[in-house]
C-alpha positions in Angstrom: 79.3 46.1 167.4 80.4 42.5 167.1 81.5 40.5 164.1 79.0 37.7 163.3 79.9 34.9 161.0 77.8 32.2 159.4 79.4 29.1 160.8 79.0 26.1 158.4 79.7 23.8 161.4 76.6 24.9 163.4 74.5 26.2 160.5 74.0 29.5 162.4 75.3 33.0 162.3 77.3 33.4 165.5 79.3 36.2 167.2 83.0 35.8 166.6 85.1 35.1 169.7 88.8 34.5 169.3 90.5 31.8 171.4 93.1 34.3 172.4 92.4 38.0 173.0 93.5 40.1 170.0 94.8 37.2 168.0 93.2 35.0 165.3 94.6 31.8 163.7 93.2 31.6 160.2 93.6 28.8 157.6 92.5 29.4 154.0 92.6 26.6 151.5 95.1 27.5 148.7 95.4 26.4 145.1 96.4 23.1 143.5 99.3 24.2 141.3 99.0 21.7 138.4 96.9 24.2 136.4 96.7 28.0 136.5 94.0 29.6 138.8 90.8 30.9 137.1 88.5 33.7 138.4 86.4 31.2 140.3 89.5 30.2 142.3 90.4 33.8 142.8 86.9 34.6 144.2 87.5 32.1 147.0 90.9 33.6 147.7 89.4 37.1 147.6 86.6 36.6 150.2 89.3 35.0 152.4 91.4 38.0 151.9 88.6 40.3 152.9 88.1 38.3 156.1 91.8 38.6 156.8 91.8 42.4 156.2 88.6 43.0 158.1 89.9 41.1 161.2 92.9 43.4 161.1 90.6 46.4 160.6 89.0 45.3 163.9 92.3 45.3 165.6 93.2 41.6 165.6 96.7 40.2 164.8 96.0 37.6 162.2 98.2 34.5 161.8 97.1 33.4 158.3 98.1 30.2 156.6 97.5 29.6 152.9 99.0 26.5 151.3 99.9 25.3 147.8 99.2 21.7 146.8 102.0 20.7 144.5 102.0 16.9 144.9 98.9 15.0 144.0 97.6 12.4 141.5 96.4 15.0 138.9 99.7 17.0 139.0 101.8 13.8 138.5 99.6 12.7 135.6 99.7 16.2 134.0 103.4 16.3 134.2 103.7 12.9 132.7 101.4 13.8 129.9 103.4 17.0 129.1 106.7 15.2 129.4 108.0 17.5 132.1 109.1 17.1 135.7 106.6 17.8 138.5 108.6 21.0 139.4 108.7 22.2 135.8 104.9 21.9 135.8 104.1 23.5 139.2 106.7 26.2 139.6 105.3 28.5 136.8 101.8 28.0 138.2 103.0 28.9 141.7 104.6 32.1 140.3 101.5 33.0 138.4 99.3 32.5 141.5 101.5 34.8 143.5 101.7 37.4 140.7 97.9 37.4 140.2 97.2 37.6 144.0 99.5 40.6 144.1 97.7 42.2 141.2 94.4 41.7 142.9 95.7 43.2 146.1 95.6 40.1 148.3 97.4 39.8 151.6 99.2 36.6 150.7 102.6 35.6 152.1 105.5 35.8 149.6 106.2 32.1 150.0 103.1 30.1 151.0 104.1 26.6 152.2 103.9 23.7 149.7 102.8 20.2 150.3 106.2 18.9 149.1 107.8 20.7 152.1 105.7 19.1 154.7 106.3 15.4 153.9 108.1 14.8 157.2 105.2 16.1 159.2 102.7 14.1 157.1 104.7 10.9 157.9 104.7 11.7 161.6 101.0 12.2 161.7 100.4 9.0 159.8 102.6 7.0 162.2 100.6 8.4 165.1 97.3 7.7 163.5 98.3 4.1 162.9 99.5 3.7 166.5 96.2 5.0 167.8 94.2 2.7 165.5 92.6 5.2 163.2 94.8 4.3 160.2 96.0 1.0 158.9 98.2 -0.4 156.1 96.7 -2.2 153.1 99.6 -3.3 151.0 102.0 -0.4 151.1 99.2 2.2 151.2 97.8 3.7 154.4 94.1 4.4 154.9 92.0 6.2 157.5 89.0 4.4 158.8 86.2 7.0 159.4 84.2 4.6 161.5 86.9 4.8 164.2 86.4 8.6 164.5 83.3 9.5 166.4 81.4 12.3 164.7 82.8 11.8 161.2 81.1 14.0 158.6 79.8 16.5 161.1 80.8 19.5 159.0 78.8 18.3 156.0 76.1 16.7 158.1 76.8 13.3 156.6 74.1 10.6 157.2 76.3 7.8 158.6 73.4 5.3 158.4 74.2 5.1 154.7 77.7 3.7 155.5 78.2 0.3 153.9 78.9 -2.7 156.1 81.5 -4.1 153.7 84.9 -2.2 153.9 85.6 0.0 150.8 88.8 1.8 150.1 89.2 5.0 148.0 92.7 5.3 146.6 92.6 8.5 144.6 93.6 11.9 146.0 90.4 13.6 144.6 87.2 12.5 143.0 85.0 14.5 140.6 81.8 16.1 141.6 79.9 16.8 144.8 79.6 13.3 146.1 80.8 11.3 149.1 83.0 8.3 149.1 81.5 6.0 151.7 84.6 4.2 152.8 88.1 4.5 154.0 90.2 7.4 152.5 93.9 7.2 151.6 96.7 8.9 153.6 99.8 7.5 152.0 100.5 6.3 148.4 103.0 3.5 148.3 105.4 4.0 145.4 104.3 2.7 142.0 106.9 3.4 139.4 104.4 3.4 136.4 102.2 5.8 138.2 104.6 8.0 140.2 107.8 8.0 138.1 110.4 10.1 140.0 107.9 11.5 142.5 108.5 9.7 145.8 110.2 10.0 149.3 112.0 7.4 151.3 110.5 7.6 154.8 110.0 5.6 158.0 106.7 4.2 156.6 108.3 3.3 153.2 108.8 4.7 149.8 105.9 6.8 148.5 104.2 10.1 148.9 101.6 11.7 151.1 98.0 11.7 149.8 96.1 15.0 149.5 94.0 14.1 152.6 97.0 14.3 154.9 98.8 17.3 153.3 96.6 20.1 154.7 96.6 18.6 158.3 100.4 18.3 158.0 100.9 22.0 157.1 98.3 23.2 159.5 99.6 21.3 162.6 103.2 22.2 161.8 102.6 26.0 161.2 99.5 26.8 163.2 99.0 24.0 165.7 96.1 21.6 166.4 93.5 24.3 167.2 92.6 27.4 165.2 89.9 30.0 165.1 88.7 30.0 161.5 89.0 27.6 158.5 87.8 28.7 155.0 87.5 27.4 151.5 85.1 26.9 148.6 81.8 25.1 149.0 83.2 22.1 147.0 85.5 21.4 150.0 82.4 20.4 152.0 82.4 17.2 150.1 85.0 15.0 151.6 88.0 17.3 152.0 87.3 19.4 155.0 85.7 16.6 157.0 88.8 14.5 156.3 90.9 17.3 157.7 88.8 17.5 160.8 88.9 13.7 161.3 92.7 13.6 161.0 93.5 16.5 163.3 90.9 15.8 165.9 91.7 12.1 166.1 95.2 13.2 167.1 94.4 16.1 169.4 91.1 15.0 171.0 90.0 18.6 170.7 87.9 20.7 168.3 90.1 21.8 165.4 88.4 25.0 164.2 85.7 27.0 166.0 84.3 28.6 162.8 84.1 27.3 159.2 83.3 29.5 156.2 82.6 28.3 152.7 82.3 30.5 149.5 80.1 29.7 146.5 81.3 29.4 142.9 81.5 31.7 139.9 79.2 31.1 137.0 79.8 32.5 133.5 76.6 33.7 131.9 74.7 31.4 134.2 76.8 28.3 133.3 79.3 26.5 135.4 82.9 27.0 134.2 84.4 23.9 132.6 86.9 22.9 130.0 84.3 21.0 128.0 82.2 24.2 127.6 85.2 26.3 126.9 84.1 29.0 129.2 86.8 29.1 131.8 87.8 32.7 132.5 91.3 33.7 133.7 92.4 37.0 135.2 94.4 37.9 132.1 91.4 37.5 129.9 89.7 40.4 131.8 92.8 42.5 131.9 93.1 42.1 128.2 89.6 43.5 127.9 90.7 46.7 129.6 89.6 46.1 133.2 91.9 47.2 136.0 92.8 44.6 138.6 90.8 46.7 141.1 87.7 46.4 138.8 88.1 42.7 138.7 88.6 42.5 142.5 85.5 44.5 143.2 83.5 42.5 140.6 84.4 39.1 142.2 83.4 40.6 145.6 80.1 42.1 144.3 77.9 39.3 145.6 78.0 37.9 149.1 80.6 35.1 149.4 77.9 32.5 150.2 76.0 33.3 147.0 76.9 32.1 143.5 78.3 35.0 141.4 77.2 35.2 137.8 80.0 36.8 135.8 78.6 38.7 132.9 79.7 41.6 130.7 77.1 43.7 132.4 78.4 42.9 135.9 82.0 43.8 134.9 80.9 47.1 133.4 78.8 48.0 136.5 81.8 47.1 138.7 84.0 49.4 136.7 81.5 52.2 137.0 81.0 51.7 140.7 84.8 51.8 141.5 85.5 54.7 139.2 82.5 56.6 140.5 83.6 56.4 144.1 87.1 57.3 143.1 85.8 60.4 141.5 84.0 61.4 144.6 87.2 60.9 146.6 89.0 63.3 144.2 86.3 65.9 145.0 86.9 65.3 148.7 90.6 65.8 148.2 90.1 69.0 146.3 88.0 70.4 149.2 90.5 69.2 151.8 93.3 71.0 150.0 91.6 74.4 150.3 92.4 76.9 153.1 92.1 75.1 156.5 88.9 75.8 158.5 89.1 77.5 161.8 86.7 75.0 163.3 86.9 71.3 164.0 84.5 70.3 161.2 80.8 71.3 161.0 78.9 68.1 161.4 81.5 65.4 161.8 79.6 63.5 159.1 82.8 61.7 158.3 82.3 59.7 161.5 79.3 57.9 160.0 81.4 56.4 157.3 83.3 54.0 159.5 80.3 53.2 161.6 78.1 52.4 158.6 80.8 50.3 157.0 81.4 48.3 160.1 77.8 47.7 160.8 77.4 46.0 157.5 80.7 44.1 157.5 79.9 42.8 161.0 76.9 41.0 159.4 78.9 38.0 158.0 81.1 40.2 155.8 78.3 41.9 153.9 80.7 43.8 151.7 78.0 44.7 149.1 75.9 46.3 151.8 79.0 48.0 153.3 79.9 49.4 149.8 76.3 50.7 149.3 76.2 52.6 152.5 79.7 54.0 152.0 78.8 55.3 148.5 75.5 56.8 149.6 77.2 58.7 152.5 80.1 60.0 150.4 77.7 61.1 147.7 75.7 63.0 150.3 78.9 64.7 151.6 80.1 65.7 148.2 76.8 66.7 146.6 74.2 67.6 149.2 73.8 71.3 148.9 71.2 71.5 151.7 73.8 70.3 154.2 76.0 73.3 153.4 79.4 73.4 151.9 81.6 70.6 153.1 84.3 71.8 155.6 87.9 71.1 154.5 88.7 69.6 157.9 85.7 67.3 157.6 86.7 66.4 154.0 90.2 65.4 155.2 88.7 63.3 158.0 86.5 61.6 155.5 89.5 60.7 153.3 91.2 59.2 156.3 88.1 57.1 157.0 87.9 56.0 153.4 91.6 55.0 153.5 90.8 52.7 156.5 87.8 51.3 154.7 89.9 50.7 151.6 92.3 48.7 153.8 89.5 46.1 153.6 88.1 46.8 150.1 91.4 47.2 148.3 90.0 49.0 145.3 90.0 52.8 145.9 93.6 54.0 146.7 96.9 53.0 145.0 
């Protein structure tokens, strides 16, 4: 069996092959910490977590990087509006992010790197890009010229024939919606007191701050290097952000940055996109206050394939609770059987062996967790309730529990 992943870069499902035997370098886009994460953000972090856990299930050592964006236009504006410092705004959100990822059982480092801690590396990359002719100054700002990088927009599949002849510059860190800015993108914001207040660094390229477009490349190249195996994020990152990252890193290395790219779809709420204007943004605490366990929420947000939109409804939440609690009940029945007098044999049918095989077959198909769950539940139900198969042997029940513990090392919803 071989893990196959739907690679956004090639538009194909491909067998996964690590650059280095037994080791995977994995970058997963983290949160912007000017506002608390909602369940849509957590769904992206969760499918990335399942990928991380499943690679470990397959025996890989995973070097995973997840970052926190704590310096950007929106954060600075929000802090100014609330009359607090940037740190006073972002630190509580960073703490909430870590607290909620732990509640949801994610394998996230205790201290994910922050953009504010990688300014020196960002400056170094910008200097090198200017030396090589990919970036240039305009006033005090520094911009990247995509026309200098062959293959720009290859991840998205951008039609470069639409590129305007007249030079255009886009100065903001981010822009709303799923659209492309057909022009040069900013790497360095020269300091402007009215806009930036106390947020700046004095560096070799002047006083200012790194733009969002250089922050991920700075953290990645510093902590993982210039070549990795897998890069992940939400589908919205296909518009501008990830192609900017590719252009920056590959312009410097001259090599392919990431061999595989994965992108997860959004969460809808009763078939509507979450937005402040609609008042339908859902946070983890909202669901916990309604009596759902973190494991119920985790399973609910993983209940649809990561590349499909997930419609969050009261019915889906209830079904998720019933699914998790139902399999937990069957596991308790297995535990009861396993605790009985030991069998003299080695297990009658070794039906427990089919659990891991069935789970892996489905997961190998681009992380088909819903299919893996379905086949696992079906086989456990047969083991605990199929009278025609004969009474389950205690040894076989114990083996099944061990298999389910391995499976839950990926699922993260069945055992404490």
